[in-house]
C-alpha positions as CSV (number, residue, x, y, z in Angstrom):
1,X,196.5,77.7,-48.0
2,X,199.6,77.9,-45.7
3,X,201.5,81.2,-45.7
4,X,205.1,80.9,-44.4
5,X,207.2,83.9,-43.7
6,X,211.0,83.8,-43.0
7,X,213.0,86.8,-42.0
8,X,216.6,87.6,-41.3
9,X,217.0,90.7,-39.2
10,X,220.3,92.0,-37.9
11,X,220.1,94.2,-34.7
12,X,222.8,96.5,-33.3
13,X,223.6,96.2,-29.5
14,X,220.3,95.7,-27.8
15,X,218.3,93.8,-25.0
16,X,215.0,93.3,-26.9
17,X,213.6,90.6,-24.7
18,X,215.1,89.9,-21.2
19,X,214.6,87.1,-18.6
20,X,213.8,87.5,-14.9
21,X,217.4,88.6,-14.1
22,X,217.4,91.3,-16.8
23,X,219.7,89.4,-19.2
24,X,218.9,89.0,-22.9
25,X,217.1,85.7,-23.5
26,X,219.2,83.0,-25.0
27,X,219.0,79.4,-26.1
28,X,221.4,76.6,-27.1
29,X,221.0,75.5,-30.7
30,X,223.3,73.3,-32.6
31,X,225.6,73.1,-29.6
32,X,226.1,76.9,-29.5
33,X,224.6,79.7,-27.4
34,X,222.3,81.9,-29.4
35,X,220.4,85.1,-28.8
36,X,216.7,84.6,-28.5
37,X,213.5,86.5,-28.6
38,X,210.4,84.6,-27.3
39,X,207.4,84.0,-29.6
40,X,205.2,85.6,-26.9
41,X,207.3,88.8,-27.1
42,X,207.2,88.9,-30.9
43,X,203.4,88.3,-31.0
44,X,202.7,91.0,-28.5
45,X,204.9,93.5,-30.3
46,X,202.9,92.8,-33.5
47,X,199.5,92.8,-31.9
48,X,200.2,96.1,-30.0
49,X,202.0,97.9,-32.8
50,X,200.5,101.1,-34.2
51,X,200.7,99.7,-37.7
52,X,198.6,96.6,-36.8
53,X,196.1,98.5,-34.8
54,X,195.6,101.2,-37.5
55,X,195.3,98.7,-40.4
56,X,192.8,96.5,-38.4
57,X,191.0,99.2,-36.4
58,X,187.6,98.0,-35.3
59,X,188.6,94.3,-35.6
60,X,190.7,93.9,-32.5
61,X,190.2,92.6,-28.9
62,X,191.8,93.4,-25.6
63,X,193.8,91.1,-23.4
64,X,192.9,92.1,-19.9
65,X,191.7,91.2,-16.4
66,X,189.5,94.3,-16.3
67,X,186.2,92.7,-17.4
68,X,184.4,93.8,-14.2
69,X,185.2,97.5,-14.8
70,X,184.2,97.3,-18.4
71,X,180.9,95.6,-17.5
72,X,180.2,98.2,-14.7
73,X,180.9,101.1,-17.1
74,X,178.7,99.7,-19.7
75,X,175.8,99.2,-17.3
76,X,176.1,102.7,-15.9
77,X,175.9,104.1,-19.4
78,X,172.7,102.0,-19.9
79,X,171.1,103.6,-16.8
80,X,171.6,100.8,-14.2
81,X,172.0,102.1,-10.7
82,X,175.5,102.5,-9.3
83,X,174.7,99.9,-6.6
84,X,173.5,97.3,-9.1
85,X,176.4,98.0,-11.4
86,X,178.9,97.5,-8.6
87,X,177.3,94.1,-7.7
88,X,177.4,93.2,-11.4
89,X,181.1,94.1,-11.5
90,X,181.7,91.9,-8.5
91,X,179.9,89.0,-10.2
92,X,181.9,89.6,-13.4
93,X,185.1,89.1,-11.4
94,X,184.1,85.5,-11.0
95,X,184.3,85.0,-14.8
96,X,187.5,83.5,-16.1
97,X,187.4,80.5,-13.8
98,X,185.2,77.4,-13.9
99,X,184.4,77.7,-10.2
100,X,183.2,81.3,-10.6
101,X,184.9,82.5,-7.5
102,X,184.5,86.3,-7.1
103,X,187.7,88.3,-6.7
104,X,188.1,91.0,-4.1
105,X,190.0,93.4,-6.4
106,X,187.4,93.5,-9.1
107,X,189.6,91.8,-11.6
108,X,189.2,88.4,-13.1
109,X,191.7,85.7,-11.9
110,X,192.6,85.0,-15.5
111,X,193.9,87.5,-18.1
112,X,191.6,87.0,-21.1
113,X,191.3,88.0,-24.7
114,X,187.9,89.8,-24.9
115,X,186.0,91.2,-27.8
116,X,183.5,94.0,-27.6
117,X,180.8,91.4,-28.3
118,X,182.0,89.4,-25.3
119,X,181.8,92.4,-23.0
120,X,178.3,93.4,-24.3
121,X,177.0,89.8,-23.8
122,X,178.2,89.7,-20.2
123,X,176.8,93.1,-19.5
124,X,173.4,92.1,-20.9
125,X,173.3,88.9,-18.7
126,X,174.1,91.0,-15.7
127,X,171.4,93.6,-16.6
128,X,168.8,90.9,-17.0
129,X,169.8,89.1,-13.8
130,X,169.7,92.4,-11.9
131,X,166.2,93.2,-13.3
132,X,165.0,89.7,-12.3
133,X,166.4,90.0,-8.8
134,X,164.8,93.4,-8.3
135,X,167.0,94.3,-5.3
136,X,170.7,94.6,-4.6
137,X,170.4,92.1,-1.8
138,X,168.8,89.4,-4.0
139,X,171.2,90.2,-6.8
140,X,174.2,89.6,-4.5
141,X,172.9,86.1,-3.7
142,X,173.2,85.0,-7.4
143,X,176.3,82.9,-7.9
144,X,178.8,84.1,-10.6
145,X,179.3,80.5,-11.6
146,X,175.6,80.3,-12.5
147,X,175.7,83.5,-14.5
148,X,178.6,82.5,-16.6
149,X,176.7,79.3,-17.6
150,X,173.8,81.5,-19.0
151,X,172.3,80.2,-22.2
152,X,172.7,83.7,-23.6
153,X,176.5,83.4,-23.4
154,X,176.5,80.1,-25.3
155,X,175.6,81.5,-28.6
156,X,177.9,82.4,-31.5
157,X,179.7,85.7,-31.2
158,X,182.1,87.0,-33.9
159,X,185.9,86.7,-33.3
160,X,188.3,89.5,-33.8
161,X,191.3,89.1,-36.1
162,X,193.9,89.0,-33.3
163,X,192.0,86.2,-31.6
164,X,191.5,84.4,-34.9
165,X,195.3,84.7,-35.5
166,X,196.8,84.0,-32.1
167,X,194.0,81.9,-30.5
168,X,192.3,82.1,-27.1
169,X,192.1,79.6,-24.2
170,X,189.7,80.6,-21.3
171,X,188.6,78.3,-18.5
172,X,185.2,80.1,-18.2
173,X,182.2,78.6,-19.9
174,X,181.1,82.1,-20.8
175,X,183.6,82.4,-23.7
176,X,184.5,80.2,-26.6
177,X,188.1,79.0,-27.0
178,X,189.8,79.5,-30.4
179,X,192.5,77.5,-32.0
180,X,195.3,79.9,-33.3
181,X,195.6,80.1,-37.1
182,X,199.1,81.6,-36.8
183,X,202.3,80.1,-35.4
184,X,205.3,82.1,-34.4
185,X,208.7,80.6,-33.6
186,X,211.1,81.9,-31.0
187,X,213.6,84.0,-33.0
188,X,217.2,82.8,-32.7
189,X,220.5,84.3,-33.8
190,X,222.0,82.7,-36.9
191,X,225.4,82.8,-35.1
192,X,226.8,82.1,-31.7
193,X,226.7,85.0,-29.2
194,X,228.5,86.3,-26.1
195,X,226.7,88.8,-23.9
196,X,228.4,92.1,-23.0
197,X,227.8,94.6,-20.2
198,X,227.4,98.4,-20.4
199,X,228.7,100.1,-17.3
200,X,227.0,103.4,-16.6
201,X,226.9,106.2,-14.0
202,X,224.6,109.0,-13.1
203,X,225.9,112.3,-11.8
204,X,224.1,115.2,-10.2
205,X,223.8,118.0,-12.8
206,X,223.7,120.7,-10.0
207,X,226.7,119.4,-8.1
208,X,229.2,122.2,-7.3
209,X,232.4,121.3,-9.2
210,X,234.3,124.1,-7.5
211,X,233.7,122.8,-4.0
212,X,236.5,120.3,-3.2
213,X,234.7,119.2,-0.1
214,X,231.7,117.9,-2.1
215,X,232.0,114.4,-3.4
216,X,233.2,114.5,-7.1
217,X,232.1,110.9,-7.8
218,X,229.0,109.5,-9.4
219,X,225.7,109.4,-7.5
220,X,224.8,106.0,-9.0
221,X,226.5,103.3,-10.9
222,X,225.1,100.2,-12.6
223,X,225.3,98.0,-15.6
224,X,223.0,96.5,-18.3
225,X,223.6,93.3,-20.3
226,X,223.2,93.3,-24.0
227,X,224.2,91.6,-27.2
228,X,224.1,92.1,-31.0
229,X,222.5,89.5,-33.1
230,X,221.2,88.6,-36.6
231,X,217.9,86.8,-35.9
232,X,216.1,84.2,-38.0
233,X,212.3,84.6,-37.6
234,X,209.6,82.2,-38.7
235,X,205.9,82.7,-39.0
236,X,203.1,80.7,-40.5
237,X,199.5,81.5,-41.1
238,X,196.8,78.9,-42.0
239,X,194.7,81.1,-44.2
240,X,191.8,78.7,-44.3
241,X,191.9,78.3,-40.5
242,X,191.9,82.1,-40.2
243,X,188.8,82.4,-42.4
244,X,187.1,79.5,-40.4
245,X,187.8,81.4,-37.2
246,X,186.4,84.6,-38.5
247,X,183.2,82.9,-39.9
248,X,182.7,80.6,-36.9
249,X,183.1,77.4,-38.9
250,X,185.8,76.4,-36.4
251,X,183.1,76.6,-33.7
252,X,180.7,74.4,-35.6
253,X,178.7,77.2,-37.2
254,X,177.0,76.1,-40.4
255,X,174.5,78.8,-41.4
256,X,177.0,81.1,-43.1
257,X,175.8,83.2,-46.0
258,X,177.9,83.9,-49.1
259,X,178.0,87.6,-48.1
260,X,179.4,86.7,-44.6
261,X,182.0,84.4,-46.1
262,X,183.1,86.9,-48.7
263,X,183.4,89.6,-46.0
264,X,185.5,87.2,-43.9
265,X,187.7,86.4,-46.9
266,X,188.3,90.1,-47.5
267,X,189.1,90.7,-43.8
268,X,191.5,87.7,-43.8
269,X,193.4,89.1,-46.8
270,X,193.6,92.4,-45.1
271,X,194.8,90.7,-41.9
272,X,197.6,88.8,-43.8
273,X,198.7,92.1,-45.4
274,X,198.7,93.8,-41.9
275,X,200.6,90.9,-40.4
276,X,203.4,90.8,-42.9
277,X,203.8,94.6,-42.9
278,X,203.8,94.7,-39.1
279,X,206.2,91.8,-38.6
280,X,208.6,93.5,-40.9
281,X,208.3,97.0,-39.4
282,X,207.9,96.3,-35.7
283,X,210.7,95.6,-33.2
284,X,210.2,94.5,-29.5
285,X,210.3,97.4,-27.1
286,X,212.7,96.0,-24.6
287,X,215.4,98.5,-23.5
288,X,214.8,100.5,-26.7
289,X,215.2,103.9,-24.9
290,X,218.7,102.7,-24.0
291,X,219.7,101.0,-27.3
292,X,217.3,102.2,-30.1
293,X,218.0,99.1,-32.1
294,X,215.4,99.7,-34.8
295,X,216.8,97.8,-37.8
296,X,214.6,96.5,-40.6
297,X,214.9,92.9,-42.0
298,X,217.7,92.2,-44.5
299,X,215.6,89.5,-46.1
300,X,211.9,88.4,-46.1
301,X,211.2,85.2,-47.9
302,X,207.6,84.0,-48.3
303,X,206.3,80.6,-49.5
304,X,202.7,79.7,-50.1
305,X,201.6,76.1,-50.0
306,X,198.4,74.4,-50.9
307,X,199.2,71.6,-48.5
308,X,199.6,72.5,-44.8
309,X,203.1,71.2,-44.4
310,X,204.9,73.9,-42.4
311,X,208.7,73.9,-42.7
312,X,210.9,76.0,-40.3
313,X,214.3,76.5,-41.9
314,X,216.2,77.2,-38.7
315,X,218.5,74.2,-39.4
316,X,220.2,76.4,-42.0
317,X,222.1,77.8,-39.0
318,X,223.0,74.6,-37.1
319,X,226.5,75.5,-38.1
320,X,226.6,79.2,-37.0
321,X,226.9,81.9,-39.6
322,X,230.1,84.1,-39.4
323,X,231.8,86.8,-41.2
324,X,234.9,86.2,-43.3
325,X,237.1,87.9,-45.9
326,X,234.7,89.6,-48.3
327,X,231.5,88.2,-46.6
328,X,229.7,89.8,-43.7
329,X,227.4,88.1,-41.2
330,X,224.2,89.0,-43.0
331,X,225.6,87.8,-46.4
332,X,226.7,84.5,-44.9
333,X,223.3,84.1,-43.1
334,X,221.5,84.6,-46.4
335,X,223.8,82.2,-48.2
336,X,223.2,79.5,-45.6
337,X,219.5,80.1,-45.8
338,X,219.4,79.7,-49.6
339,X,221.5,76.5,-49.5
340,X,219.3,74.9,-46.9
341,X,216.0,75.9,-48.5
342,X,217.1,74.5,-51.8
343,X,218.3,71.2,-50.3
344,X,215.1,70.7,-48.3
345,X,212.8,71.6,-51.2
346,X,214.5,69.3,-53.6
347,X,215.0,66.5,-51.1
348,X,211.5,66.5,-49.8
349,X,209.7,67.6,-53.0
350,X,208.3,70.6,-51.2
351,X,205.7,72.3,-53.5
352,X,204.7,75.9,-53.3
353,X,202.1,78.0,-55.1
354,X,204.4,81.0,-54.9
355,X,207.8,81.9,-53.6
356,X,208.7,85.6,-53.1
357,X,211.7,87.4,-51.6
358,X,212.4,91.0,-50.5
359,X,216.1,91.5,-50.1
360,X,216.9,95.2,-50.8
361,X,220.6,94.9,-50.5
362,X,221.0,91.7,-52.6
363,X,221.4,92.3,-56.3
364,X,220.4,88.7,-57.3
365,X,218.6,86.1,-55.2
366,X,218.6,82.6,-56.7
367,X,218.0,79.2,-55.3
368,X,219.0,76.3,-57.5
369,X,215.9,74.6,-59.0
370,X,213.4,77.0,-57.5
371,X,211.4,79.8,-59.1
372,X,211.7,82.6,-56.6
373,X,210.3,86.0,-57.6
374,X,212.3,88.9,-56.2
375,X,210.1,91.9,-55.4
376,X,211.1,95.5,-55.2
377,X,209.4,96.6,-51.9
378,X,207.2,95.5,-49.0
379,X,204.0,96.7,-50.6
380,X,204.8,94.6,-53.7
381,X,205.5,91.6,-51.6
382,X,202.2,91.8,-49.8
383,X,200.3,92.4,-53.1
384,X,201.8,89.3,-54.7
385,X,201.0,87.2,-51.6
386,X,197.4,88.3,-51.7
387,X,197.1,87.7,-55.4
388,X,198.3,84.1,-55.0
389,X,195.8,83.5,-52.1
390,X,192.9,85.1,-54.0
391,X,193.7,82.9,-57.1
392,X,194.3,79.8,-55.0
């Protein structure tokens, strides 16, 4: 089943995701300049949020270059000598590349998504190689490229939910790649935007104001670019693909017991719940100490499809939304969204096993020809989504 999540979220002045010059990211869409938040930024804000981590505690990986340190610490806890553990860390720095070239700073060349099982497997390979070598000198002569091809690293290791959702691509043969089961679009504003600048100064608090000879001006001046935008966000989750990643089916594994599959199904449902909750409640952290733009979505619309035919409704805003007499920017964005969804659904016979909307400030939410269930709160939305999946 395919789960598609559409959000409209209006933010006050902010710089949630900036480019290399410090400017808010933007894009041209429909011939107009739009505010933009990159999909990478959105995914990281979800993955690193307290909500996501608390709900899925024990089922998450870490994205890091610090595999050598992690392996060294684990070996030291297992009683390996500091000298051997240091050599092992050096060897582990060669993981993450096909060539296995060791790094001088004890970090892998590639930033990798690593599970606890991955780290344990690498530490075990190092422990056995060190024992077989017998001496530090002999251990140093073993190539990292040979160690990462160890048969022990080829076997199946469980995937965490964040890797199962967002995927993993690693050049090293020691770790299995994973196709993402979730897709996240770049968020774009439903309307055209113009950036603005905040001019600011800093003044010495202890400056003597009574001393006319002391400079009365600011000690520092600067500016920061910002905008205010109502964003359209789109997410999709291939629920079957998520379960396949969690069970190992996507890696070719076949010996899966009913108990394992049921456990994966339960975890996948829990993951969908956590994803929707977190996507709704989490905002990127860019310049938030300056702007504190922590607004919640005005609308969350979810469609569940038996057929994996994803549909991004961004074209609802090809003609930018705008405020007018009696209609604000959010209201016009919702109206454009409803009109587009209705037209696309009717025109292309788009079927859905369930359609749900959370729009707390909208008294009535109707799309011509569609059965859309309006829910009262976020918990109810997640519960209804899980019910349809469980019965699907």
